[in-house]
N, C-alpha and C positions, 0 to 999 in steps of 0.2 A: 226084584232087581228089573231095572229098564232093559228091556231087549229091542227098543225101537233104535234105528241108525239113520245116522244123517244121510240124507238122500245122494246118491252119486250126480243127479243135477245140480243140487245145492252146491256142493263141492267145486263143480264145474263153474258156477257164477261166482263163486268167491275167489277162484283163480284169475278169472277174467278180471274181476274187480281190482285184485292186486297187481295183475299185468298191464292194467289201464294207462300206467304212466309211461309205457312204452319202453321201458327198460329190459335188459336181457335178465332172466332171472334162473338159478340153478335149481336143482330140485330140493336140496335141502334148505335153501332160502325159504322157498315156497312153504314147505312144511312147516318150519321154523314159525313162520307167521300165521298160517293157517291153524296152527294148533292153539293159538290164543284169540283167533277169530270165529271158528266154528263151534256151534253148540254140541259138543261131543258127548255123548252118553256113555255109560258103561260099556254098552254092546260095541260101540265105535272103537273103543280103547281095548277091546281083547285082541289078543295075538291070534291071526289067521292061519292060512296054509303057509305063509312066509313067516317062519319063526322069530325072525328079527323085526318084524313090522306088525304095528296095529292095523286092524281092518281099515280104519278112516285113513291111513298111510297108502295100503294098496290101492283104495279107490282114487288117491291122488294120482298114483303110478297109472292107473288104468285111464283116467282122465287125460294124462299126457302121453299116452301110448300111440305110437306111430301105426300099430297093428291091430287096433280095435275099432270096429265099424261105428262106435258111438263116442269117440274119443275127441277131444278138441281138436286134434290134427284131422281127423276125418272130416269134421265140419268145416274145415279151413279156418277155423279160429285163432289157432295158435302154429307157429313155426319153427324151426329148429334153428339154433344158432351154433351149433356144435353138440358133442355127445353130452346130454344132461342139461343142456341150455336151452332156454325156451323166451319166445318172444309174441305177444300179442300181434295180430294181423289186422288190417282194416275191416276185414268181417268180424273179428272178433270185438273191435272197438265198436262197430254199429251196433253188435248184439248187446252192448253195454249201455248204449244209448249215447255214448261220448263221439262214436264217429260220423264222419259227414256223409 
């Protein structure tokens, strides 16, 4: 069984790449797109502590959490546009190589 997991930094990069169009994204939209883009392993798809979510989904939530010190919010790369709505910032765009 494959016990490797997609790294959180790779999930964060994929989120920023999706958001690089400047649109406002809902959590569910991001997860739906990421599910087909990320190289998810069997370990990623296992259910974690939150019984309704796979481990990879929990890492997406962590990346978009305002209370985590290593999240995209903490890095200034994403901003809130309302509860569950996110948009890339200029810092995030520069991180993807698309910002000026």
